[in-house]
PDB file with SEQRES, HELIX, SHEET and CRYST1 records, atoms N, CA, C and O in Angstrom:
SEQRES   1 A   75  MET LEU LYS TYR VAL ASN PRO ASP PHE GLN ILE SER ASP          
SEQRES   2 A   75  LEU LYS THR GLY ASP LEU VAL ILE VAL VAL TYR ASP ALA          
SEQRES   3 A   75  LYS ILE GLY THR THR LEU LYS LYS LEU ASN VAL VAL SER          
SEQRES   4 A   75  ASN GLY MET PHE LEU GLU PRO LEU ASN PRO LYS TRP HIS          
SEQRES   5 A   75  GLU LYS ILE ILE GLU LEU ARG LYS GLU CYS LYS LEU THR          
SEQRES   6 A   75  GLY LYS VAL VAL GLY LEU TYR LEU ASP ILE                      
HELIX    1 AA1 ILE A   11  ASP A   13  5                                   3    
SHEET    1 AA1 6 LEU A   2  ASN A   6  0                                        
SHEET    2 AA1 6 LYS A  63  TYR A  72 -1                                        
SHEET    3 AA1 6 LEU A  19  VAL A  23 -1                                        
SHEET    4 AA1 6 THR A  30  VAL A  38 -1                                        
SHEET    5 AA1 6 GLY A  41  GLU A  45 -1                                        
SHEET    6 AA1 6 ILE A  56  GLU A  57 -1                                        
CRYST1    1.000    1.000    1.000  90.00  90.00  90.00 P 1           1          
ATOM      1  N   MET A   1     -13.056  -8.255  67.213  1.00  0.00           N  
ATOM      2  CA  MET A   1     -13.615  -7.239  66.355  1.00  0.00           C  
ATOM      3  C   MET A   1     -12.718  -7.115  65.123  1.00  0.00           C  
ATOM      4  O   MET A   1     -11.494  -7.046  65.234  1.00  0.00           O  
ATOM      5  N   LEU A   2     -13.335  -7.088  63.976  1.00  0.00           N  
ATOM      6  CA  LEU A   2     -12.636  -6.918  62.717  1.00  0.00           C  
ATOM      7  C   LEU A   2     -12.914  -5.509  62.220  1.00  0.00           C  
ATOM      8  O   LEU A   2     -14.071  -5.092  62.154  1.00  0.00           O  
ATOM      9  N   LYS A   3     -11.860  -4.767  61.868  1.00  0.00           N  
ATOM     10  CA  LYS A   3     -12.014  -3.385  61.426  1.00  0.00           C  
ATOM     11  C   LYS A   3     -11.647  -3.287  59.954  1.00  0.00           C  
ATOM     12  O   LYS A   3     -10.637  -3.836  59.515  1.00  0.00           O  
ATOM     13  N   TYR A   4     -12.480  -2.582  59.200  1.00  0.00           N  
ATOM     14  CA  TYR A   4     -12.191  -2.295  57.800  1.00  0.00           C  
ATOM     15  C   TYR A   4     -11.714  -0.852  57.734  1.00  0.00           C  
ATOM     16  O   TYR A   4     -12.433   0.064  58.133  1.00  0.00           O  
ATOM     17  N   VAL A   5     -10.508  -0.653  57.232  1.00  0.00           N  
ATOM     18  CA  VAL A   5      -9.866   0.660  57.302  1.00  0.00           C  
ATOM     19  C   VAL A   5      -9.505   1.149  55.903  1.00  0.00           C  
ATOM     20  O   VAL A   5      -8.979   0.398  55.082  1.00  0.00           O  
ATOM     21  N   ASN A   6      -9.799   2.423  55.650  1.00  0.00           N  
ATOM     22  CA  ASN A   6      -9.395   3.079  54.419  1.00  0.00           C  
ATOM     23  C   ASN A   6      -8.110   3.860  54.700  1.00  0.00           C  
ATOM     24  O   ASN A   6      -8.146   4.855  55.423  1.00  0.00           O  
ATOM     25  N   PRO A   7      -6.979   3.428  54.141  1.00  0.00           N  
ATOM     26  CA  PRO A   7      -5.729   4.159  54.382  1.00  0.00           C  
ATOM     27  C   PRO A   7      -5.561   5.365  53.452  1.00  0.00           C  
ATOM     28  O   PRO A   7      -4.644   6.164  53.640  1.00  0.00           O  
ATOM     29  N   ASP A   8      -6.434   5.502  52.454  1.00  0.00           N  
ATOM     30  CA  ASP A   8      -6.319   6.575  51.458  1.00  0.00           C  
ATOM     31  C   ASP A   8      -7.375   7.655  51.657  1.00  0.00           C  
ATOM     32  O   ASP A   8      -7.952   8.142  50.685  1.00  0.00           O  
ATOM     33  N   PHE A   9      -7.627   8.026  52.878  1.00  0.00           N  
ATOM     34  CA  PHE A   9      -8.628   9.054  53.183  1.00  0.00           C  
ATOM     35  C   PHE A   9      -7.997  10.440  53.097  1.00  0.00           C  
ATOM     36  O   PHE A   9      -6.774  10.582  53.106  1.00  0.00           O  
ATOM     37  N   GLN A  10      -8.847  11.452  53.013  1.00  0.00           N  
ATOM     38  CA  GLN A  10      -8.389  12.840  53.017  1.00  0.00           C  
ATOM     39  C   GLN A  10      -8.663  13.428  54.404  1.00  0.00           C  
ATOM     40  O   GLN A  10      -9.759  13.271  54.942  1.00  0.00           O  
ATOM     41  N   ILE A  11      -7.672  14.099  54.975  1.00  0.00           N  
ATOM     42  CA  ILE A  11      -7.837  14.724  56.295  1.00  0.00           C  
ATOM     43  C   ILE A  11      -9.038  15.663  56.281  1.00  0.00           C  
ATOM     44  O   ILE A  11      -9.781  15.736  57.259  1.00  0.00           O  
ATOM     45  N   SER A  12      -9.231  16.377  55.182  1.00  0.00           N  
ATOM     46  CA  SER A  12     -10.332  17.347  55.094  1.00  0.00           C  
ATOM     47  C   SER A  12     -11.710  16.676  55.119  1.00  0.00           C  
ATOM     48  O   SER A  12     -12.709  17.339  55.396  1.00  0.00           O  
ATOM     49  N   ASP A  13     -11.775  15.374  54.836  1.00  0.00           N  
ATOM     50  CA  ASP A  13     -13.051  14.643  54.848  1.00  0.00           C  
ATOM     51  C   ASP A  13     -13.419  14.113  56.229  1.00  0.00           C  
ATOM     52  O   ASP A  13     -14.538  13.638  56.426  1.00  0.00           O  
ATOM     53  N   LEU A  14     -12.500  14.184  57.187  1.00  0.00           N  
ATOM     54  CA  LEU A  14     -12.780  13.665  58.532  1.00  0.00           C  
ATOM     55  C   LEU A  14     -13.742  14.579  59.270  1.00  0.00           C  
ATOM     56  O   LEU A  14     -13.719  15.799  59.108  1.00  0.00           O  
ATOM     57  N   LYS A  15     -14.593  13.956  60.088  1.00  0.00           N  
ATOM     58  CA  LYS A  15     -15.551  14.735  60.877  1.00  0.00           C  
ATOM     59  C   LYS A  15     -15.674  14.135  62.273  1.00  0.00           C  
ATOM     60  O   LYS A  15     -15.229  13.015  62.522  1.00  0.00           O  
ATOM     61  N   THR A  16     -16.273  14.885  63.165  1.00  0.00           N  
ATOM     62  CA  THR A  16     -16.477  14.414  64.528  1.00  0.00           C  
ATOM     63  C   THR A  16     -17.267  13.107  64.509  1.00  0.00           C  
ATOM     64  O   THR A  16     -18.265  12.970  63.801  1.00  0.00           O  
ATOM     65  N   GLY A  17     -16.800  12.170  65.295  1.00  0.00           N  
ATOM     66  CA  GLY A  17     -17.455  10.871  65.394  1.00  0.00           C  
ATOM     67  C   GLY A  17     -16.791   9.787  64.565  1.00  0.00           C  
ATOM     68  O   GLY A  17     -17.045   8.603  64.783  1.00  0.00           O  
ATOM     69  N   ASP A  18     -15.935  10.173  63.607  1.00  0.00           N  
ATOM     70  CA  ASP A  18     -15.223   9.169  62.815  1.00  0.00           C  
ATOM     71  C   ASP A  18     -14.278   8.377  63.716  1.00  0.00           C  
ATOM     72  O   ASP A  18     -13.702   8.920  64.659  1.00  0.00           O  
ATOM     73  N   LEU A  19     -14.127   7.107  63.419  1.00  0.00           N  
ATOM     74  CA  LEU A  19     -13.136   6.277  64.099  1.00  0.00           C  
ATOM     75  C   LEU A  19     -11.883   6.277  63.246  1.00  0.00           C  
ATOM     76  O   LEU A  19     -11.945   6.058  62.036  1.00  0.00           O  
ATOM     77  N   VAL A  20     -10.746   6.522  63.879  1.00  0.00           N  
ATOM     78  CA  VAL A  20      -9.493   6.640  63.141  1.00  0.00           C  
ATOM     79  C   VAL A  20      -8.416   5.772  63.775  1.00  0.00           C  
ATOM     80  O   VAL A  20      -8.452   5.476  64.969  1.00  0.00           O  
ATOM     81  N   ILE A  21      -7.472   5.379  62.960  1.00  0.00           N  
ATOM     82  CA  ILE A  21      -6.289   4.662  63.411  1.00  0.00           C  
ATOM     83  C   ILE A  21      -5.178   5.692  63.531  1.00  0.00           C  
ATOM     84  O   ILE A  21      -4.905   6.438  62.591  1.00  0.00           O  
ATOM     85  N   VAL A  22      -4.537   5.728  64.700  1.00  0.00           N  
ATOM     86  CA  VAL A  22      -3.510   6.730  64.979  1.00  0.00           C  
ATOM     87  C   VAL A  22      -2.226   6.028  65.413  1.00  0.00           C  
ATOM     88  O   VAL A  22      -2.255   5.124  66.248  1.00  0.00           O  
ATOM     89  N   VAL A  23      -1.104   6.453  64.840  1.00  0.00           N  
ATOM     90  CA  VAL A  23       0.209   5.992  65.276  1.00  0.00           C  
ATOM     91  C   VAL A  23       0.798   7.105  66.128  1.00  0.00           C  
ATOM     92  O   VAL A  23       1.034   8.213  65.645  1.00  0.00           O  
ATOM     93  N   TYR A  24       1.037   6.797  67.419  1.00  0.00           N  
ATOM     94  CA  TYR A  24       1.632   7.786  68.315  1.00  0.00           C  
ATOM     95  C   TYR A  24       3.130   7.866  68.078  1.00  0.00           C  
ATOM     96  O   TYR A  24       3.641   8.904  67.659  1.00  0.00           O  
ATOM     97  N   ASP A  25       3.823   6.795  68.340  1.00  0.00           N  
ATOM     98  CA  ASP A  25       5.258   6.659  68.092  1.00  0.00           C  
ATOM     99  C   ASP A  25       5.590   5.188  68.255  1.00  0.00           C  
ATOM    100  O   ASP A  25       4.718   4.383  68.582  1.00  0.00           O  
ATOM    101  N   ALA A  26       6.845   4.834  68.029  1.00  0.00           N  
ATOM    102  CA  ALA A  26       7.239   3.419  68.097  1.00  0.00           C  
ATOM    103  C   ALA A  26       7.025   2.823  69.473  1.00  0.00           C  
ATOM    104  O   ALA A  26       6.741   1.631  69.597  1.00  0.00           O  
ATOM    105  N   LYS A  27       7.158   3.642  70.513  1.00  0.00           N  
ATOM    106  CA  LYS A  27       7.034   3.131  71.884  1.00  0.00           C  
ATOM    107  C   LYS A  27       5.573   2.854  72.247  1.00  0.00           C  
ATOM    108  O   LYS A  27       5.275   1.828  72.859  1.00  0.00           O  
ATOM    109  N   ILE A  28       4.681   3.737  71.884  1.00  0.00           N  
ATOM    110  CA  ILE A  28       3.269   3.582  72.240  1.00  0.00           C  
ATOM    111  C   ILE A  28       2.538   2.726  71.216  1.00  0.00           C  
ATOM    112  O   ILE A  28       1.692   1.912  71.586  1.00  0.00           O  
ATOM    113  N   GLY A  29       2.847   2.895  69.949  1.00  0.00           N  
ATOM    114  CA  GLY A  29       2.242   2.077  68.915  1.00  0.00           C  
ATOM    115  C   GLY A  29       1.008   2.692  68.291  1.00  0.00           C  
ATOM    116  O   GLY A  29       0.850   3.912  68.246  1.00  0.00           O  
ATOM    117  N   THR A  30       0.132   1.815  67.808  1.00  0.00           N  
ATOM    118  CA  THR A  30      -1.059   2.203  67.065  1.00  0.00           C  
ATOM    119  C   THR A  30      -2.297   1.990  67.922  1.00  0.00           C  
ATOM    120  O   THR A  30      -2.361   1.063  68.730  1.00  0.00           O  
ATOM    121  N   THR A  31      -3.287   2.872  67.731  1.00  0.00           N  
ATOM    122  CA  THR A  31      -4.507   2.761  68.511  1.00  0.00           C  
ATOM    123  C   THR A  31      -5.716   3.189  67.687  1.00  0.00           C  
ATOM    124  O   THR A  31      -5.580   3.887  66.682  1.00  0.00           O  
ATOM    125  N   LEU A  32      -6.884   2.768  68.119  1.00  0.00           N  
ATOM    126  CA  LEU A  32      -8.155   3.139  67.509  1.00  0.00           C  
ATOM    127  C   LEU A  32      -8.837   4.127  68.438  1.00  0.00           C  
ATOM    128  O   LEU A  32      -9.023   3.841  69.621  1.00  0.00           O  
ATOM    129  N   LYS A  33      -9.210   5.282  67.915  1.00  0.00           N  
ATOM    130  CA  LYS A  33      -9.850   6.318  68.727  1.00  0.00           C  
ATOM    131  C   LYS A  33     -10.983   6.970  67.947  1.00  0.00           C  
ATOM    132  O   LYS A  33     -11.040   6.890  66.719  1.00  0.00           O  
ATOM    133  N   LYS A  34     -11.882   7.615  68.680  1.00  0.00           N  
ATOM    134  CA  LYS A  34     -12.955   8.413  68.087  1.00  0.00           C  
ATOM    135  C   LYS A  34     -12.428   9.834  67.912  1.00  0.00           C  
ATOM    136  O   LYS A  34     -11.770  10.369  68.804  1.00  0.00           O  
ATOM    137  N   LEU A  35     -12.715  10.438  66.777  1.00  0.00           N  
ATOM    138  CA  LEU A  35     -12.195  11.759  66.455  1.00  0.00           C  
ATOM    139  C   LEU A  35     -13.202  12.850  66.808  1.00  0.00           C  
ATOM    140  O   LEU A  35     -14.403  12.699  66.587  1.00  0.00           O  
ATOM    141  N   ASN A  36     -12.697  13.940  67.356  1.00  0.00           N  
ATOM    142  CA  ASN A  36     -13.497  15.146  67.593  1.00  0.00           C  
ATOM    143  C   ASN A  36     -12.822  16.287  66.845  1.00  0.00           C  
ATOM    144  O   ASN A  36     -11.659  16.599  67.101  1.00  0.00           O  
ATOM    145  N   VAL A  37     -13.551  16.910  65.919  1.00  0.00           N  
ATOM    146  CA  VAL A  37     -13.029  18.039  65.160  1.00  0.00           C  
ATOM    147  C   VAL A  37     -13.642  19.307  65.733  1.00  0.00           C  
ATOM    148  O   VAL A  37     -14.864  19.448  65.784  1.00  0.00           O  
ATOM    149  N   VAL A  38     -12.781  20.235  66.168  1.00  0.00           N  
ATOM    150  CA  VAL A  38     -13.230  21.508  66.728  1.00  0.00           C  
ATOM    151  C   VAL A  38     -12.517  22.634  65.990  1.00  0.00           C  
ATOM    152  O   VAL A  38     -11.617  22.389  65.186  1.00  0.00           O  
ATOM    153  N   SER A  39     -12.921  23.860  66.266  1.00  0.00           N  
ATOM    154  CA  SER A  39     -12.369  25.000  65.530  1.00  0.00           C  
ATOM    155  C   SER A  39     -10.854  25.141  65.681  1.00  0.00           C  
ATOM    156  O   SER A  39     -10.188  25.625  64.766  1.00  0.00           O  
ATOM    157  N   ASN A  40     -10.312  24.730  66.804  1.00  0.00           N  
ATOM    158  CA  ASN A  40      -8.873  24.889  67.026  1.00  0.00           C  
ATOM    159  C   ASN A  40      -8.077  23.604  66.803  1.00  0.00           C  
ATOM    160  O   ASN A  40      -6.924  23.528  67.228  1.00  0.00           O  
ATOM    161  N   GLY A  41      -8.649  22.603  66.160  1.00  0.00           N  
ATOM    162  CA  GLY A  41      -7.892  21.391  65.863  1.00  0.00           C  
ATOM    163  C   GLY A  41      -8.702  20.117  66.005  1.00  0.00           C  
ATOM    164  O   GLY A  41      -9.932  20.128  65.965  1.00  0.00           O  
ATOM    165  N   MET A  42      -7.982  19.026  66.170  1.00  0.00           N  
ATOM    166  CA  MET A  42      -8.594  17.708  66.312  1.00  0.00           C  
ATOM    167  C   MET A  42      -8.152  17.098  67.633  1.00  0.00           C  
ATOM    168  O   MET A  42      -7.019  17.276  68.078  1.00  0.00           O  
ATOM    169  N   PHE A  43      -9.080  16.376  68.244  1.00  0.00           N  
ATOM    170  CA  PHE A  43      -8.810  15.688  69.497  1.00  0.00           C  
ATOM    171  C   PHE A  43      -9.298  14.257  69.375  1.00  0.00           C  
ATOM    172  O   PHE A  43     -10.176  13.954  68.568  1.00  0.00           O  
ATOM    173  N   LEU A  44      -8.726  13.386  70.178  1.00  0.00           N  
ATOM    174  CA  LEU A  44      -9.097  11.979  70.174  1.00  0.00           C  
ATOM    175  C   LEU A  44      -9.824  11.635  71.462  1.00  0.00           C  
ATOM    176  O   LEU A  44      -9.522  12.165  72.531  1.00  0.00           O  
ATOM    177  N   GLU A  45     -10.781  10.742  71.334  1.00  0.00           N  
ATOM    178  CA  GLU A  45     -11.545  10.282  72.488  1.00  0.00           C  
ATOM    179  C   GLU A  45     -11.424   8.763  72.561  1.00  0.00           C  
ATOM    180  O   GLU A  45     -11.709   8.081  71.577  1.00  0.00           O  
ATOM    181  N   PRO A  46     -11.009   8.222  73.699  1.00  0.00           N  
ATOM    182  CA  PRO A  46     -10.891   6.763  73.812  1.00  0.00           C  
ATOM    183  C   PRO A  46     -12.267   6.096  73.772  1.00  0.00           C  
ATOM    184  O   PRO A  46     -13.260   6.667  74.223  1.00  0.00           O  
ATOM    185  N   LEU A  47     -12.307   4.897  73.231  1.00  0.00           N  
ATOM    186  CA  LEU A  47     -13.556   4.135  73.187  1.00  0.00           C  
ATOM    187  C   LEU A  47     -13.803   3.398  74.497  1.00  0.00           C  
ATOM    188  O   LEU A  47     -14.934   3.018  74.799  1.00  0.00           O  
ATOM    189  N   ASN A  48     -12.754   3.199  75.264  1.00  0.00           N  
ATOM    190  CA  ASN A  48     -12.849   2.546  76.566  1.00  0.00           C  
ATOM    191  C   ASN A  48     -13.290   3.590  77.599  1.00  0.00           C  
ATOM    192  O   ASN A  48     -12.523   4.509  77.891  1.00  0.00           O  
ATOM    193  N   PRO A  49     -14.496   3.478  78.159  1.00  0.00           N  
ATOM    194  CA  PRO A  49     -14.968   4.483  79.123  1.00  0.00           C  
ATOM    195  C   PRO A  49     -14.145   4.528  80.408  1.00  0.00           C  
ATOM    196  O   PRO A  49     -14.236   5.498  81.161  1.00  0.00           O  
ATOM    197  N   LYS A  50     -13.346   3.495  80.671  1.00  0.00           N  
ATOM    198  CA  LYS A  50     -12.520   3.470  81.879  1.00  0.00           C  
ATOM    199  C   LYS A  50     -11.140   4.089  81.659  1.00  0.00           C  
ATOM    200  O   LYS A  50     -10.349   4.176  82.598  1.00  0.00           O  
ATOM    201  N   TRP A  51     -10.841   4.521  80.433  1.00  0.00           N  
ATOM    202  CA  TRP A  51      -9.541   5.112  80.143  1.00  0.00           C  
ATOM    203  C   TRP A  51      -9.393   6.411  80.907  1.00  0.00           C  
ATOM    204  O   TRP A  51     -10.336   7.200  80.965  1.00  0.00           O  
ATOM    205  N   HIS A  52      -8.223   6.653  81.498  1.00  0.00           N  
ATOM    206  CA  HIS A  52      -8.026   7.797  82.383  1.00  0.00           C  
ATOM    207  C   HIS A  52      -8.096   9.137  81.669  1.00  0.00           C  
ATOM    208  O   HIS A  52      -8.573  10.107  82.259  1.00  0.00           O  
ATOM    209  N   GLU A  53      -7.646   9.234  80.434  1.00  0.00           N  
ATOM    210  CA  GLU A  53      -7.735  10.492  79.687  1.00  0.00           C  
ATOM    211  C   GLU A  53      -9.004  10.469  78.849  1.00  0.00           C  
ATOM    212  O   GLU A  53      -9.171   9.586  78.008  1.00  0.00           O  
ATOM    213  N   LYS A  54      -9.898  11.423  79.064  1.00  0.00           N  
ATOM    214  CA  LYS A  54     -11.154  11.461  78.298  1.00  0.00           C  
ATOM    215  C   LYS A  54     -10.985  12.168  76.962  1.00  0.00           C  
ATOM    216  O   LYS A  54     -11.666  11.830  75.994  1.00  0.00           O  
ATOM    217  N   ILE A  55     -10.088  13.144  76.897  1.00  0.00           N  
ATOM    218  CA  ILE A  55      -9.776  13.858  75.661  1.00  0.00           C  
ATOM    219  C   ILE A  55      -8.260  13.833  75.486  1.00  0.00           C  
ATOM    220  O   ILE A  55      -7.515  14.195  76.397  1.00  0.00           O  
ATOM    221  N   ILE A  56      -7.816  13.405  74.315  1.00  0.00           N  
ATOM    222  CA  ILE A  56      -6.390  13.297  74.029  1.00  0.00           C  
ATOM    223  C   ILE A  56      -6.071  14.239  72.875  1.00  0.00           C  
ATOM    224  O   ILE A  56      -6.680  14.155  71.808  1.00  0.00           O  
ATOM    225  N   GLU A  57      -5.119  15.128  73.093  1.00  0.00           N  
ATOM    226  CA  GLU A  57      -4.718  16.064  72.048  1.00  0.00           C  
ATOM    227  C   GLU A  57      -4.012  15.320  70.923  1.00  0.00           C  
ATOM    228  O   GLU A  57      -3.186  14.442  71.172  1.00  0.00           O  
ATOM    229  N   LEU A  58      -4.334  15.670  69.704  1.00  0.00           N  
ATOM    230  CA  LEU A  58      -3.669  15.091  68.538  1.00  0.00           C  
ATOM    231  C   LEU A  58      -2.393  15.895  68.300  1.00  0.00           C  
ATOM    232  O   LEU A  58      -2.422  16.948  67.663  1.00  0.00           O  
ATOM    233  N   ARG A  59      -1.288  15.396  68.813  1.00  0.00           N  
ATOM    234  CA  ARG A  59      -0.008  16.107  68.757  1.00  0.00           C  
ATOM    235  C   ARG A  59       0.636  15.990  67.374  1.00  0.00           C  
ATOM    236  O   ARG A  59       0.229  15.179  66.542  1.00  0.00           O  
ATOM    237  N   LYS A  60       1.660  16.833  67.154  1.00  0.00           N  
ATOM    238  CA  LYS A  60       2.358  16.843  65.862  1.00  0.00           C  
ATOM    239  C   LYS A  60       2.970  15.499  65.526  1.00  0.00           C  
ATOM    240  O   LYS A  60       2.974  15.087  64.366  1.00  0.00           O  
ATOM    241  N   GLU A  61       3.491  14.806  66.543  1.00  0.00           N  
ATOM    242  CA  GLU A  61       4.156  13.529  66.270  1.00  0.00           C  
ATOM    243  C   GLU A  61       3.170  12.395  65.997  1.00  0.00           C  
ATOM    244  O   GLU A  61       3.585  11.312  65.585  1.00  0.00           O  
ATOM    245  N   CYS A  62       1.887  12.618  66.217  1.00  0.00           N  
ATOM    246  CA  CYS A  62       0.868  11.621  65.909  1.00  0.00           C  
ATOM    247  C   CYS A  62       0.595  11.614  64.408  1.00  0.00           C  
ATOM    248  O   CYS A  62       0.653  12.651  63.749  1.00  0.00           O  
ATOM    249  N   LYS A  63       0.300  10.441  63.886  1.00  0.00           N  
ATOM    250  CA  LYS A  63       0.003  10.327  62.465  1.00  0.00           C  
ATOM    251  C   LYS A  63      -1.302   9.558  62.283  1.00  0.00           C  
ATOM    252  O   LYS A  63      -1.425   8.414  62.719  1.00  0.00           O  
ATOM    253  N   LEU A  64      -2.268  10.194  61.638  1.00  0.00           N  
ATOM    254  CA  LEU A  64      -3.508   9.511  61.289  1.00  0.00           C  
ATOM    255  C   LEU A  64      -3.203   8.618  60.096  1.00  0.00           C  
ATOM    256  O   LEU A  64      -2.793   9.105  59.043  1.00  0.00           O  
ATOM    257  N   THR A  65      -3.400   7.312  60.256  1.00  0.00           N  
ATOM    258  CA  THR A  65      -3.029   6.388  59.184  1.00  0.00           C  
ATOM    259  C   THR A  65      -4.222   5.717  58.521  1.00  0.00           C  
ATOM    260  O   THR A  65      -4.060   5.050  57.498  1.00  0.00           O  
ATOM    261  N   GLY A  66      -5.413   5.878  59.080  1.00  0.00           N  
ATOM    262  CA  GLY A  66      -6.567   5.253  58.458  1.00  0.00           C  
ATOM    263  C   GLY A  66      -7.869   5.697  59.084  1.00  0.00           C  
ATOM    264  O   GLY A  66      -7.925   6.093  60.248  1.00  0.00           O  
ATOM    265  N   LYS A  67      -8.916   5.620  58.276  1.00  0.00           N  
ATOM    266  CA  LYS A  67     -10.274   5.916  58.737  1.00  0.00           C  
ATOM    267  C   LYS A  67     -11.062   4.607  58.698  1.00  0.00           C  
ATOM    268  O   LYS A  67     -11.091   3.922  57.676  1.00  0.00           O  
ATOM    269  N   VAL A  68     -11.691   4.271  59.806  1.00  0.00           N  
ATOM    270  CA  VAL A  68     -12.484   3.043  59.877  1.00  0.00           C  
ATOM    271  C   VAL A  68     -13.760   3.245  59.063  1.00  0.00           C  
ATOM    272  O   VAL A  68     -14.509   4.195  59.292  1.00  0.00           O  
ATOM    273  N   VAL A  69     -13.999   2.346  58.114  1.00  0.00           N  
ATOM    274  CA  VAL A  69     -15.176   2.442  57.256  1.00  0.00           C  
ATOM    275  C   VAL A  69     -16.169   1.314  57.524  1.00  0.00           C  
ATOM    276  O   VAL A  69     -17.269   1.303  56.972  1.00  0.00           O  
ATOM    277  N   GLY A  70     -15.771   0.361  58.379  1.00  0.00           N  
ATOM    278  CA  GLY A  70     -16.671  -0.720  58.731  1.00  0.00           C  
ATOM    279  C   GLY A  70     -16.125  -1.527  59.889  1.00  0.00           C  
ATOM    280  O   GLY A  70     -14.913  -1.621  60.085  1.00  0.00           O  
ATOM    281  N   LEU A  71     -17.045  -2.113  60.663  1.00  0.00           N  
ATOM    282  CA  LEU A  71     -16.672  -2.959  61.793  1.00  0.00           C  
ATOM    283  C   LEU A  71     -17.485  -4.241  61.728  1.00  0.00           C  
ATOM    284  O   LEU A  71     -18.655  -4.235  61.345  1.00  0.00           O  
ATOM    285  N   TYR A  72     -16.850  -5.333  62.106  1.00  0.00           N  
ATOM    286  CA  TYR A  72     -17.550  -6.603  62.240  1.00  0.00           C  
ATOM    287  C   TYR A  72     -17.343  -7.073  63.667  1.00  0.00           C  
ATOM    288  O   TYR A  72     -16.210  -7.235  64.120  1.00  0.00           O  
ATOM    289  N   LEU A  73     -18.442  -7.289  64.371  1.00  0.00           N  
ATOM    290  CA  LEU A  73     -18.407  -7.724  65.757  1.00  0.00           C  
ATOM    291  C   LEU A  73     -19.058  -9.091  65.845  1.00  0.00           C  
ATOM    292  O   LEU A  73     -20.214  -9.249  65.453  1.00  0.00           O  
ATOM    293  N   ASP A  74     -18.347 -10.071  66.348  1.00  0.00           N  
ATOM    294  CA  ASP A  74     -18.896 -11.404  66.528  1.00  0.00           C  
ATOM    295  C   ASP A  74     -19.565 -11.461  67.888  1.00  0.00           C  
ATOM    296  O   ASP A  74     -18.891 -11.386  68.915  1.00  0.00           O  
ATOM    297  N   ILE A  75     -20.893 -11.593  67.906  1.00  0.00           N  
ATOM    298  CA  ILE A  75     -21.606 -11.599  69.190  1.00  0.00           C  
ATOM    299  C   ILE A  75     -22.245 -12.950  69.447  1.00  0.00           C  
ATOM    300  O   ILE A  75     -22.887 -13.142  70.480  1.00  0.00           O  
TER     301      ILE A  75                                                      
END                                                                             
């Protein structure tokens, strides 16, 4: 899968359902997650349905580094 990412997005422009690139920390690294925006903050949802955590809190040490604006899937 090829991902097209906009690194110059505005946090205020993000909405539920957007795919985002998140850096957790040096140990965990970077990941692609679906964003959920709620009244009390933002949460991440894994794209892998078998992932053990269904909702992941977007902690202070997490950094949103890009918004996915396109995907290319070779089928």
